[in-house]
N, C-alpha and C positions, 0 to 999 in steps of 0.2 A: 786790530778788529776794528770798525764801524758800528757802537753795539746799538746805533741810534736805529740804524737802517732797516727795513724790514727782513724779518726774519727768513723769506725766502730768497734775498738776495746776501748771501754768506761766504766769506772768504773769497768774494770775486767771482763766484758760480752764479748761473740762474737755473737752478735744473728745472725741466719741463716747462720752463716760461711760453715756450713756443706753442703749448697746447691752451692757453690761458691767453682770454682778449685784452687781459691790461694788467697789474701788477695787484689791481684792489680784486682781483678775482679771489685767491685765497682767501684773504678776509671774509666775501661774501659764501665761498664755499663753509667754510669754518661754522658760520653764524647760522648756515642752513643746518649743518650737520647739528649743530647745540638743539635747534629749533626742534628739528625732526625728533630728538629723543625725547623733547618734552609731550610730543604726541605722541609716538611709537612705543615710547615705554612703560606707561599703566597698560596698555592694549597685551603686551607680550608677558609682562606678570601676570594680566588675570589669567590670560592662556594655558601660562605653565603651572597658575596653581589650579587648575579645571582639572587639566590632564597629570594632575598630582607629579610636574618635575620641577625638581630644585634648579631652575634656571637662573641665571645671577645675568645681567645688561652693566656692560663695563666698556671702557675704553682705552686704547694701546697706543701710547704718543710716544713718536719717534723724537729723539731729543741730546743733546750731548750736556753735561756740565761744564759751569764757567768760574774761574776762579780769579782773584785780582793779581795782575801780574806783581804790584807793589802794595806797600800797608798805606799808599797814597787815599785820601777822599775822593781822587778821581778816578781812580783805579777801581776803588766800591762802588762808586757811584754806576760807574760804568758796567760793574759786573752784574749790578741791579738791572740794568736796562737789557742786557742781555738775555738774562733769565726770564723778564716781565716780557719779551719778544718772542723767545722761542718757547717758554713752558705754561706764560701767564698767561695768553690768549686762547688757550682749551682751560687750561687748570683753574685760572681764578674764575670763569662762569662757573663752573661746576661745582670749585667750593665754595665761593663767595656770594655768585648771582651777578659780576659784572666785570668787563677786562681791565686789566690795570689802569690807572690813571694817565700812565707816559704813554700808552698805546693811544687813548683815546685823545690827548691833548694833540699827539702828534698827527694823527690819521684822520679825527676832524669830523668831517661830515662823511666823509668815505668812507668811516667803519661804520655796519650798523648797529642800532642798539638796541638795548634788550627794555620792552615795557615793563613796570612793573608787576605784572603776572606773570609775565614771564621770567622775569628775574627769580622771582621766590619759587616757580616750577624746575628751574633748569638747575639751582642749586642743590646738590643732591640726587641728583636725579642719574646717577649713577652707582651701582652696586660695588665697584670694585675700580681700579685705575693704574694701569699696566705701563711701567716705564721700559720703552723701548732703546736702551743706555749703549752708546758704544765706548766714547770715550771724552776726556775732559779737554778743557783749553783755556789758557792764562789768556786774561783780558786786560790790555791799558786802554785808559781812555786818549783818544784822539781830539786834542784842542782845535782841529781845523773844522770839526762839525758843531754847526751850531747848537749850544748849550739850550735844553728843555728842562721844562720842571720836573719832579721828580717825588712822588712821593714818600715821607716819612713812615718809613717799613724798617722795623727791625729785626722781627722773628723770619727764622727762614723756614723754607717750603720740608714738606714730609715727602715722601716717595714711597713707592711699594716697587721692588725688582721683579719681572715678570721674563725679561729676555736679556740676554750680555750673549757676548760673543767675539773673538778677536779675529781679525780680518786681516792678514797680511799676505805680501808675494813669498809664500815660500820656496824654498830651493827646491829645485824640479825633484819631482818624485821624493821629497820629503816627506817622513814616519816618523822620525824621532823629536815632535814638535813638543819639546820641552819646555820653551815660551811661552806656548798657548795655555800647558797642563800651568806654568806658575801664575799667568793673567788668571784664568777660571779660579784656580783656588783663592788669589784675594779676593774675586768678586763672592764667594760664596762667601768668603768670611766678612765680606762688608756685609753681606746678607743676614748673617748670623747677627753681627754690631746690631742692624737694624731690628730686629728681633728683641734683643736684649735692651733696646732703649724704647721698647714697645709699642711699634711697629707692628703692624696689623698684618703681617705676611702671609701669602695664603700659598706661595709656589714660584719657582721661577724655570725660565726653559733658557737652554744654552742655542745661540744661535752660530752653528746651526748642524742639523746630521750629517749631510754630506756635501761638499764642495758643491756652487754652483754658479748661475750667474748672477751677480750683484748689479743693480741697478743703474749706479751710477760708473764702477771700476770695470765691469765687464767681468773676463773669468783671471783678471790679473789679482784680484783678492780670493784667499780661500778662506771660508770661514768653518768650513767644516772635520767633522771629527772622522770624519772618512774620505781619504784620499778617492778621487777621480782622475783619470788617466783622459784627459779629454783629447789625445792624440789616439787613442785606439778606438776603432770601430764602436766596439763592445763596451766603451768606457766604464775599462774597469776599478771597481771598487776596492780599497785597503785600508782598513783600522790605522787609524793612527796610536801612536801612543797617548794621545789624549782620550781616544774614543778607551782603551785599555784601561787609564786610570778611572773615566768614569764613571764605567760597569764595573771597577772595585769599589767605587766612593758608596754608588748606590746599592751595593750589596750588603756594603758593611752597615748602609744607616737601616736597612731591611732587618738585621740581625740584630736590631738596637730599639726594634718601634715599641717596645713595649714598656715605656716610659721608665730607662736606661740614662744615667749619666755617664757619657765615655768619656775618657781622656786621651786624646791621642798624641803621640808622638813624633810619627813622621807617617809619610803616604810612600808605598812603595809598589813598582810595578815587574814584572818581565820585559827583557826585550828582546828585539827577535831573535837572540839566539841561548834564549833561556834564561839569561842571566837576571838574579835581583836587583834592580836600579833604583834608589831611592831618589825620590819626586822631591820632597819637602820636608823639611825639619817642622814639626810644629809644636807647640805646646797651647793648645787650647783643649777645655772640656766645657762639654755642651750638653743640652738637656735635649731627647727630643721625643717627641710626642706621637 
């Protein structure tokens, strides 16, 4: 992938560009959202305080993660550019008060800038950050792309996970979606690892409850825990195996919420015939408050 390119142009696709006047529109709109947070956040917080509500202001970021294809310096730099363009143009301002240097250098005057006052106000203007994460990509440097400067930046980003799911082209009427359970189990384990690493994780949300219409893939990708028969006029809904699994997991967590330590050796559920099915073998202990 050409990691230097505008984040709206990814993998040969131009999603939603027919609704924009030019490729600078996303930059201007993103800047407007950030400036809007400066203007409206204090008002919202004040009103929440006045009516004794514990409201919080946050932003949800659609993204993927990137890893270098090889250990080469070129691939590492390309990966950093990809992260800056897809993540940094939103995260950097609200964490550090300005856009990544690579974006400012590439976009030049086409990128709106923050005044000193705006920079100080936008930094830390959100109470939480949501990462709407789908999957990861390996990134390789493309030598045909003109090289640009890169900020010397050795620290990694932090993440809060609030949304994840698995969209696959399910077999028709597939209910026993063991693959989705394995996928979600891995992500829940990653959230637990983040908590152990000291990340202030407030929660997570699985995308999504039922099969529905996806913006780019239509009805071909199914993210739901419940299967929807789109050929049926009533759109019959049937719980998949993953729905039973997440229900079991939620019930198990509720039973140990009084600050107990749980040691889990395996996760099981019942199949459609009433037989016990082992979903995954685990060797993990965790503490839940």
